[in-house]
C-alpha positions as CSV (number, residue, x, y, z in Angstrom):
1,M,-17.9,4.5,0.3
2,H,-14.6,6.3,-0.8
3,E,-13.3,8.2,-3.5
4,G,-10.2,5.2,-5.2
5,V,-10.0,2.9,-6.6
6,D,-10.8,-1.1,-5.8
7,V,-8.0,-3.6,-8.6
8,S,-7.6,-7.2,-8.0
9,N,-5.5,-9.6,-9.1
10,R,-4.1,-13.4,-7.5
11,I,-2.9,-14.3,-4.6
12,G,0.5,-13.6,-4.5
13,T,0.7,-11.3,-7.5
14,P,3.8,-8.4,-6.1
15,V,2.6,-5.3,-4.8
16,V,4.6,-1.9,-6.6
17,A,4.2,1.8,-5.6
18,P,2.4,3.5,-8.2
19,A,4.9,6.7,-7.4
20,D,7.6,7.5,-4.4
21,G,6.8,7.7,-1.3
22,I,7.1,7.1,2.2
23,I,5.1,3.7,4.2
24,T,3.2,5.3,6.5
25,D,1.5,2.3,7.8
26,S,1.5,-0.5,7.9
27,G,0.4,-3.8,10.0
28,N,-3.5,-5.7,10.1
29,D,-6.3,-3.9,10.0
30,L,-10.0,-4.7,10.7
31,A,-11.2,-4.1,7.4
32,L,-8.7,-4.3,5.5
33,G,-6.8,-7.6,7.1
34,K,-3.1,-7.6,6.3
35,A,-2.4,-3.8,4.9
36,L,-0.4,-1.0,4.4
37,V,0.0,2.8,3.1
38,I,2.5,4.8,1.0
39,S,2.0,8.8,1.2
40,H,3.5,10.4,-1.6
41,G,2.9,13.6,-0.8
42,F,0.5,15.8,-1.3
43,G,-2.1,14.4,0.7
44,M,-2.0,11.6,-1.8
45,T,-1.6,8.2,-0.7
46,T,-1.5,4.0,-1.6
47,R,-3.2,1.9,0.6
48,Y,-2.9,-1.9,-0.2
49,G,-5.1,-4.4,2.0
50,H,-5.8,-8.1,2.0
51,L,-1.7,-8.3,1.1
52,S,-0.6,-12.1,2.3
53,K,2.8,-11.0,3.4
54,T,4.9,-7.2,4.0
55,L,8.4,-6.2,2.9
56,V,8.4,-2.7,4.2
57,K,8.4,-0.7,7.9
58,V,6.8,2.0,8.0
59,G,9.8,5.4,7.6
60,Q,10.4,3.4,4.9
61,R,11.1,5.4,1.2
62,V,9.7,3.6,-1.9
63,K,10.0,4.4,-5.4
64,R,7.5,4.2,-8.4
65,A,7.9,0.7,-10.2
66,K,9.1,0.9,-13.4
C-alpha cells in the first residue's frame, strides 16, 4: 500500500510532469517495469511506472505541463 494516487491510461499516452522538477531515477524496476521519478522539492515526488519508453535522463530538469 502507498499514499499516492494510481492513474491508468492507454498504451502510448505521453507522460507529463505535474510540476517543475528534476529526474532523480530512470530505469527498470522489478515492480514497476520501466519507470522514472521526478523530485519536485520539499519531499514531493512523482513516480511513473509501466512505461513503454523514457525520453529523459537522471539529472534532467523538467517543466510542468501547460
